[in-house]
C-alpha positions, 0 to 999 in steps of 0.5 A: 500500500502507498504511504499516507499523504504527508504535507511537506513543508517548504524545504521539502517541496523545494527538495522534491522539485530539485530532485526531479529537475536533476533527473533528465530521464524523468523530465524527458518523460514528463515533457513528452507526455505533456506535449502529447496531451496538449496535441490531442486537446488541440486536435479536438478543438479545431474551431476556436469560435466553438471552443470559446462558446463552449467554454463560456457555456460550461463556465456559466453552468458551473457558476449557476450551479455554485450560486444555487448550491445549497438549494441544489444539494437539498434537491439532490438529496430529496430525489436521490432518496426518492430513487432509493439511494441513501445520502450521507453528509461528511464534513471531514475526511475522517467522517467520510471514512467512518460512514463508509466503514460503518456501511462495510461493517453492517454488510460484513464486507471484507473486500472493496473494489474501487473505480477511479476516485480522486476524492477517495485519494483525498480522504485516504480511503484505502488506508482507513479500510486497511486499518479496519482489516478490509481490502481495498483494491484499485481497478483503474489500470493507472491507479492499480499500477501506483498502488502496486508500487506503493505510490500516489497518483502523480496526475488526476487523470493519468495516475501513472503518467510518471512511469515508463513501460519498462518500470511497469514491466519490472513492477508486474514481474515482481509483484504479480505472481506468475508473470514474466517480464514483458515490455509489450503494452498490450500484454501488460494491460491484459495482465492487469485485466486478468488479475482484476476480473476475478476481484469484481466478482469477489468484492462485497462493495464497489466504490466509485467517484462522481463526475456530475450529480444531477439534482432534478433527477437524482442521477449520478454520472460517471465518466470512464474509459476502461469499464471498471467503473461500470463493473464496480457499480453493478457487480458488488452487492453494495455501491458507495459513491463519494464526491465533493459537494460542488459536483452537483448540477441542476438539470440533466441538460447541463451535463452534455456541455460539461461532458464534452469539455471534460473528455476533450480537455482531459484525454483528447477524446470526443467522448469517453468509452463509457458514460454511466447514469446511476439512478438507484439500486437494483429494482424488483425483477432486474437481473443485475445491479447493487442491492444498495447504493450510497452517496457520501457528499464531502465538504472537507474545506469546500465551504471555506472556498464557497464562502468567499466570492473570489475563491468560489471559482475554485469549485467550478473545476471539473477535474480534467487536468488540462491546467496541469498538462499546460503548466510549465512548472508541473511539466518540469517537476511532476505531481509527486513534488507537490505532496498533495492529492491534487497537484499542479495549478488546480491543486495549488488553489484547492489544497489550502482549503482542504489542508490549511494555507499554513501547510500548502502556501508554497504551492501558490508560489510555485507558479510563473503566473504565465496564465496558460492554465486559465487559457485552457481551463474549460470552465474558465477558472481565473487560476492566476488571480486566485494564486495571487490572492493566496500569496497575499493571504499567506503574507497577511497579518493574521489579525488583519482583514485580509486574513480570511483563510485557515492558516493565513499569514503562515509565510509572513516573517518579521524581516520580510514584513519590515522590508516590505514596509520600508519599500512601501514607504519609499515608493509612496513618497516622491522625495524618498524615492528620488533620494533612494534611487540616487544612492542606489545608482551611485552606490551600485558597486556595493550591490551584493553578489549573493541575493538569496533565491534570485541568484541561484539561477540568475545574475545579481541585480545591479542598479543602472549607473544613471537613473531614467530621470537623469537620462531624460534630463540630458535629452534635448527637447 
């Protein structure tokens, strides 16, 4: 099993990042994977006018859903219950795991087979089950690979994107009984399928995520490619779905535009292989399907983001991963360097609400603010603006009006605050600014050669010999 997630302090984040940057092979693998995914996405959106219109529609649907979130959640619960789906509310990860464990113990479950679910990664579901003596096995191929390796997903859509086929071949030969080393990708996929096929029938509970929850019909929508999601939700006698409270939409007609944006942005497909609509447990006379269906709706910090009008846009995310695929920072350091369930740009803005800004503020600074993430986001989340907001929150005085988040002010230091106070005084007073610039230009030879993080990869900053003001005075009219 993989280790429980530990949120790494700033020094560890930097060390992990440097480790990848110093590994040419891993950097090459990530660069190639990101280029491939970017090309597939571009091929799916040849008409820029259609893309612009679809993005605006998708963003409008998500903004509308969030604006009416409390009412939609109540409507969703009412209609799910009417359909025979049992709804549970969890404020924290521990509460979500406790609910799932109570269900498992009530039905005397010993084995759980899992479809892909980032929320289950978020709450450390596998470890909670393992601690209770219940096996939890991943059935998504990428998730199965990283589970075998004792690792965490490095991407929200492609969990094993950091691994080469040679590494996977070696892993299967070591961990799967009776398997010989082979680098044939089709053969490796078949090995995984053979192992997992029997597990679906043996499992007592199937667990899945939810891509969209439709309030008006009480329907859970599940997007997938491998068929394991369909198996997890139909073969075991109990199905548990888990999702964040933000995944609700009002109407079924709101789903197709989001589905089109999701599949084309995530994997470069016009549509995915499977699109599951789940509206209840097995009914009398039906030959398949679970006897019970449960939905766990998780908060885990989402209401903190929801309460702030600017930060609420974070919850528009449909988990396509496009921001990661186009992020120059993610492409160089990969997902594991972030140390959180959700890496990349979206992870940098959602993780502070789940884990506290004091644990995650370095992620907000791990960005060039180039805007590539917001340009490709299918639902138009202003990620750079939110990153700047989080940076300001991290530097804010804990007792000030600017400090609104849990962990605000974690990056603030006495020396840093003093430097910025002096800077503010100088740049807000013309006389002081002129005097300071005069001394800087005349004393440029005294500029230090070591300037902290700046000179680790750049030449030192040295003031010009003459100020712009002086040069302009010398110009003839």
